[in-house]
N, C-alpha and C positions, 0 to 999 in steps of 0.2 A: 878389673874388679872380679872377684870370685863369684861365679853363678851359684845361687842358692836353690837347691832342688828339694821338693817335698815328695817323699816316697811313701805312698799309702799301700802297705803290704803286711798281711797278718802272719806270714811265714817268717819267723824270727831269723832262722838260719839264712834264708834267701835275702832278707832285708839287710842283714849284717854283711853278707858277701857283697851285695850291690853297693852298700855304703862305703865299704873298704876300697872297692875297685874304683868307684867314682871319686872317692877322696884322694886316691893315688893319682888320679888324672886332673886334680886341681879343683874339684867341685866340693861345695859344702852341702851335706845331705842331712835333712831332718826326717826321722821316721815316725809314721803314725800307724799303729797296728789295727785301728778300726776306722770305719768311715766317719763316724761322729768326731773322732779325734782329729782326723784329717781336715774336716770342714772347720773345726775350731781353730786349728793352727793356721789354716789359710786365711781366716778372718783377722787373726792377730798379727801375722807376720807378712813380710814381702818375699815372694818366691818368684824365681825366673822361669820355672817349669815344674810340672807335676808328672810323676810316674805313678800311674794308678792301676792297681790290680782290680779286675772286675769281680772276683769272688771274695767277698769279705764277710766276716762273721755277723755283722749287724745290719748291713745294707748292701745293695747291689752297687757296684762301681759305676754303672750307667746312671744311677740316681745322683751320685756325687758329681759326675760330669755335667749332667743337666743343671744341677744346682749352681755350679761354678760358672757355667756359661751364661747364666742370667745376668751376671755383673762383671765378668772378666774374660779377656781373651788370652790369658796366660797359656802358653803351649802345654798340651796334654799328650803324654805317651801312655797308651793303655797296655797292660799286660794281661794276657788271657790264656787260660789252660783249656778253654772251651774249643770244641772243634767246629761249632756251628758258625758258618759264614755270616748268618744273619746277625749274630751278636756283634761282629765287626762292623757290618753295615750300619746297624743302629748306633754303635759308638761313634762312628764317623759322622753320621747324620746329626747326632747330638752335639758335635763340635770337637771331638778328639782330633788331634793333628796326625797321629800315626798309631800303629799298634804293633806289638811284638808277641808272638805266641810262645808259651812255655813248653818245654825248656828252651832257654836261649843262651847264646854265648855272650859273656860280658862285653866283649869287643863290639858285637853288633849293637847291644844296648847303648854303649858309649857313642857309636857312630850315629845312630838314629837320634839320640839326645842332642848331639852337636848340630845335627841337621835342622831340627825344629827350632833350636835356639838361633841358629845362623839366619834362618828365613826372616826373622824380625829385623835383621841388620842389613840385608842385601840391597834393599831399595833406597837406603838413606842417600839424600842429596839429589834424587831423580826429580825431574820436572813434573809439575801437576798435569795430569791427563784429563782433558775435558771432552766429553761426547754428549752434546745436548744437555739434558738435565743431570747426566751422570758426571760426577767429579771424583777422580782418584788421585790422592796425594801420596805417592810412595814414601816420601821422606817422613811425613807425619803418620804414616800407616792409617790414613783416613779415607773413608768411603762415604760419599753423600749423594742423595737423589733429591733434586730440587731443594738443596740446602739442608735436608734432613739426614742426620747421621744414621748409617747402617752398619751392622757389625758382622764380621767374618772371623774365622779362626786365622792364625798366622799362616797356615798352609794355604787356605782358601784365598787370602788376600794376595799372597805371592803368586798364586795361580792366575788370579784375575789380572794382576799387573803384567805378567808374562803375555797373556792373551792380548791385553790392550796395547802393549808396546809393539805388538806385531799385528795390529789391526789390519784386516783384509787378507791375511795369509792363513792358509789351512795348516794347523799344527797337529801332528799325531801325538799320542800319549808319551812316547819315548822322548820326543823333542821337548814337550812340556816339562817332563820330569827333569830333563837335563837343564832346562832354563832356570828352574827353581832349585837346582842342585839337590833334587830328591833321588830316591832309589826305588826301583821297581819292587813291589811287595810280592815275595815268592808265592804266598798262599792265596793272595787276593789281588791280582795284578790289575783289576779294573776298579780299584777303590777311587781312582781319580774321577770316575764317572759320578760317584756319590758326591764328591766335593763340587763338581760342576753343577749338580742339581741344587746344592745349597747356595751357590753363588747366584744361580738363576732366581731362586726364591728371594734373594736380597735385592736384585737389580732389575728384574723383568716385571712388566705390568702383569703379565700372565706367564708364570713359570712353565705351564704346560704347552704354551705356544710361544716359545722364546723368539725374540726378534733381534737381540743383541749378541748372544752367544749361540751360534748355529751349529748343529751337529751335521757333519759331512759323513754319511754312512760309509763304514769300512775304512775310513781314513782318520778322522779326528774332529777337531773343532775349529771354528773361525769366529773371530770377534768382528762384528759388522761395524764399519766406520760410520755408516749412516743407516738409520732405520727408515723403513717405508712409511 
């Protein structure tokens, strides 16, 4: 089935180029030139992923990301011409799965889009992982604490599964990215730390004093099989 992509981008020339390129790669692309139009289309149609520009004429792309994450975990790839790393950090904290700075090569956009779409399929058929009150169902892409559903982005869920499936082992960032078939981000290669903080907020009793996902300074992270 052809993946349907919503592209929220006010630059008509760029939007047309992206639509043609992705169309040639087998994707169906719908364009929204404003944030309001993008939100409206998203409510009315089913999309497999969003490509979202941060700088729009009517609203900030971060606001759109925040709005969508209130009710959906659809993968989001941010496009940004801004040089401020904090914009990227905020975007990831709000739930974006990845970002790509402008100008970009269409081939890289396609590769990153395929990656965030693939993450939602990688864990299908895997057994349910149970750690005390924590239940992770890779096949259903479900996360529960004491039976209560918790939400993560596609990237964050895949990252949690990778850690949980290797519980007790210290994994560095490169290994984690390889396990979830991600790619190191050239301009912000510690973005994985931001995602870890979001995962902790979802599963830890106290995210500032984590007992499940432990930082091993200078190396990486370890998922604790048992909590003290």
